[in-house]
C-alpha positions in Angstrom: 3.0 20.1 22.2 3.7 19.3 18.9 6.3 17.2 17.3 6.3 17.1 14.2 3.3 18.9 11.1 3.1 18.2 7.6 -0.8 20.3 8.2 1.3 22.8 5.1 0.2 20.5 2.6 -3.9 22.4 3.2 -2.7 24.7 1.0 -3.3 21.3 -1.7 -6.5 21.8 -0.7 -7.7 23.3 -3.7 -5.6 22.2 -6.4 -5.0 18.8 -5.7 -7.9 16.9 -7.2 -8.8 13.2 -8.3 -11.2 14.0 -10.2 -13.9 10.8 -11.9 -15.6 11.7 -14.9 -16.5 7.8 -16.9 -16.2 4.3 -14.0 -18.2 1.5 -16.5 -18.1 -2.0 -16.9 -18.3 -2.4 -19.8 -18.8 -4.5 -23.5 -18.3 -2.8 -26.5 -16.6 -3.3 -30.1 -14.7 0.8 -30.6 -12.0 0.8 -33.1 -11.3 5.1 -32.5 -7.8 7.6 -32.0 -8.3 9.2 -28.8 -6.9 11.5 -27.5 -8.2 12.5 -23.5 -7.6 15.0 -21.4 -7.3 12.1 -18.4 -5.7 9.4 -17.5 -7.2 6.0 -18.7 -6.9 2.6 -16.8 -8.6 -0.3 -18.6 -9.2 -3.6 -16.6 -9.2 -6.6 -18.8 -11.7 -9.0 -16.5 -12.6 -12.4 -19.6 -12.2 -12.6 -23.0 -13.7 -15.3 -25.7 -11.0 -14.8 -27.6 -12.6 -14.6 -31.2 -10.9 -11.3 -31.6 -8.1 -9.2 -30.1 -7.9 -6.3 -28.8 -5.5 -4.0 -27.8 -4.3 -0.5 -27.6 -1.5 1.2 -28.9 0.4 4.7 -28.5 0.4 6.5 -31.3 3.1 8.8 -30.7 5.8 5.7 -29.8 4.1 3.2 -31.6 3.6 1.2 -28.3 1.6 -1.9 -28.6 -0.1 -3.7 -26.2 -2.6 -6.6 -26.5 -5.8 -6.4 -24.0 -6.4 -9.2 -21.6 -8.3 -10.9 -19.3 -5.8 -10.1 -15.6 -4.0 -7.6 -17.0 -4.4 -3.9 -16.8 -3.9 -0.7 -19.4 -2.7 2.5 -18.0 -2.9 5.7 -21.1 -1.3 8.9 -19.3 -3.5 12.2 -20.2 -3.1 14.5 -23.8 -1.7 10.7 -25.6 -3.3 10.0 -29.2 -3.9 6.3 -28.4 -5.8 4.2 -31.4 -8.1 1.5 -29.7 -9.0 -1.4 -30.5 -11.6 -3.0 -28.7 -14.0 -5.7 -29.8 -17.3 -7.6 -28.4 -15.7 -10.6 -27.0 -13.4 -8.9 -23.9 -15.0 -7.4 -20.8 -14.1 -4.5 -18.9 -13.5 -1.4 -16.4 -12.7 1.4 -17.4 -12.0 4.3 -15.9 -11.4 8.6 -16.7 -9.5 9.5 -14.1 -7.8 13.2 -13.6 -5.1 13.4 -10.9 -5.4 17.2 -10.8 -1.0 18.9 -9.2 -2.0 22.3 -9.9 -5.6 22.6 -11.6 -5.9 21.6 -15.2 -2.6 19.2 -14.6 -2.2 15.5 -14.0 0.4 14.7 -12.7 0.6 11.7 -15.4 0.7 15.0 -18.7 4.4 13.9 -19.0 4.6 10.4 -19.5 5.1 9.9 -22.8 3.8 6.2 -22.8 1.5 3.8 -21.7 1.7 1.2 -19.3 0.3 -2.2 -19.0 0.7 -4.8 -16.6 -0.6 -7.6 -13.4 -4.1 -6.1 -13.3 -5.1 -9.0 -11.0 -4.7 -7.4 -7.4 -6.4 -4.2 -9.4 -9.6 -6.0 -10.5 -9.7 -7.5 -7.1 -10.5 -4.2 -5.4 -12.7 -3.2 -7.8 -14.8 -6.4 -8.0 -15.0 -4.9 -4.3 -15.9 -1.6 -5.3 -18.6 -2.7 -7.9 -20.5 -5.2 -4.8 -20.3 -2.7 -2.3 -24.6 -1.7 -1.4 -23.3 1.7 -0.2 -22.8 4.2 -2.6 -20.0 7.1 -0.7 -18.5 3.5 0.9 -18.7 2.1 -2.7 -17.0 5.3 -3.9 -14.6 6.0 -0.9 -12.7 2.5 -1.5 -13.1 3.7 -5.1 -11.5 7.0 -4.6 -8.3 3.9 -2.8 -8.5 1.3 -5.7 -6.8 4.4 -7.8 -4.9 6.8 -5.9 -3.8 2.9 -4.5 -2.9 1.9 -8.8 -1.4 5.9 -8.8 1.0 5.7 -6.5 2.0 1.9 -7.9 2.9 3.8 -11.1 4.0 6.7 -9.8 6.1 8.5 -12.6 9.5 8.1 -13.2 10.9 12.0 -12.7 8.0 12.9 -10.3 6.5 15.2 -11.0 7.9 19.2 -8.9 4.9 21.3 -8.6 5.4 25.0 -8.0 4.8 27.1 -5.5 1.4 28.9 -6.6 0.8 32.9 -6.5 -1.9 33.9 -3.4 -3.7 35.8 -6.3 -4.0 32.5 -8.6 -5.4 30.0 -5.2 -8.5 32.7 -4.2 -9.6 32.8 -8.0 -9.3 29.1 -8.2 -11.7 28.6 -5.2 -13.7 31.5 -7.0 -14.5 29.3 -9.2 -15.1 26.5 -7.4 -18.3 28.3 -5.1 -19.0 28.9 -9.0 -19.8 25.5 -9.9 -21.3 24.6 -6.9 -23.8 26.9 -8.0 -22.3 29.6 -4.9 -21.5 32.6 -7.9 -25.1 33.3 -10.3 -24.9 34.8 -13.7 -21.2 33.3 -15.1 -21.3 29.9 -17.3 -18.7 27.9 -18.7 -17.9 25.6 -21.3 -16.9 22.2 -20.8 -19.2 18.8 -20.7 -17.5 16.0 -19.3 -14.2 16.0 -21.7 -13.8 19.5 -20.3 -13.5 22.2 -22.0 -14.4 23.0 -25.8 -12.4 23.6 -28.0 -11.9 23.8 -31.7 -12.6 21.0 -34.4 -9.0 20.0 -36.1 -10.9 19.1 -39.4 -9.4 15.8 -38.9 -11.4 14.8 -36.5 -14.1 15.7 -33.7 -14.6 15.9 -30.5 -17.7 14.6 -28.1 -18.2 13.7 -23.7 -15.3 11.4 -23.9 -12.8 13.8 -26.0 -10.7 14.1 -28.9 -11.3 11.0 -31.5 -11.3 10.3 -34.9 -12.0 6.6 -37.5 -9.4 4.0 -38.0 -9.6 2.8 -41.2 -10.5 -1.3 -41.1 
């Protein structure tokens, strides 16, 4: 006898996805404004203190210095200035959490966020030390989901009912992406669909960006 079920959540199988686009441990020299179609999580690990690294939200002016032991979370769609100096080492994750296809949970958030990154650094260090590749993936997904749950949008997100016809279309497209339907092509790169490049900048495999004058 079933006492209670939440099996209705299976309706999100085709749409609710944690999408991983980039997972790096980096040391780079970069100063650009980017607009990414997915979320960016930065976990600062070490810094030699020679130069300041920071991120600044173009819309709000919020500016955070990237310091060891801190995280910085940039929601999808924000225009953000990234100043990353080679003295800083950090983990960076480009990740989407789609409520519905193409609609990220954090896309309604209007500012960047920072805080204590030590628990997440410890977890990610463990992922990078995992020799079993599939287990590493599962551990990383768990860590990222735990982070998202801990920083859930204050306003929440209301998912509207999806018409059955649209669900069927998305299922067809997913089969297409995996080679199940020949004869169709999608123009996309690691960052999403190609779009017309605005005159003030350009798109690359990561997103739209333009240079910041030094």
